[in-house]
C-alpha positions, 0 to 999 in steps of 0.5 A, a space after each residue: 553824012 550821018 556823022 556830020 548830022 550827029 555832030 550838029 545835033 550834039 552842038 545844038 543840044 549842048 547850046 541851050 544848056 550852055 546858055 542856061 548855065 551862063 544865064 544862071 551864073 549871071 543871076 547868082 549873088 557872087 556875080 553881083 558881088 563881083 560887079 559891085 567890086 568892079 564898080 568900086 574899083 572903077 570909082 577908086 581909080 577915078 578918085 585917084 585920077 582926079 587927085 592926080 589931075 588936081 596936082 597937075 593943075 596946082 603945079 601949072 598954077 605954081 609955074 604960072 605964078 613963077 613966070 609972072 614974078 620973073 617977068 
């Protein structure tokens, strides 16, 4: 029983330091730079996706005009 309590005390004593280290790492400039890079990558992927959708719509319009001219 004494050993179990010691393990519990160890875990409870390490938790605050772990949480404080996580919180301090979130407030560093490197994490802010990582977040900016992540947002930039999402923005860039969105632009490529919209460009791809634009090409699909142009192709569908082209196919529609071909079908109209055949009919």
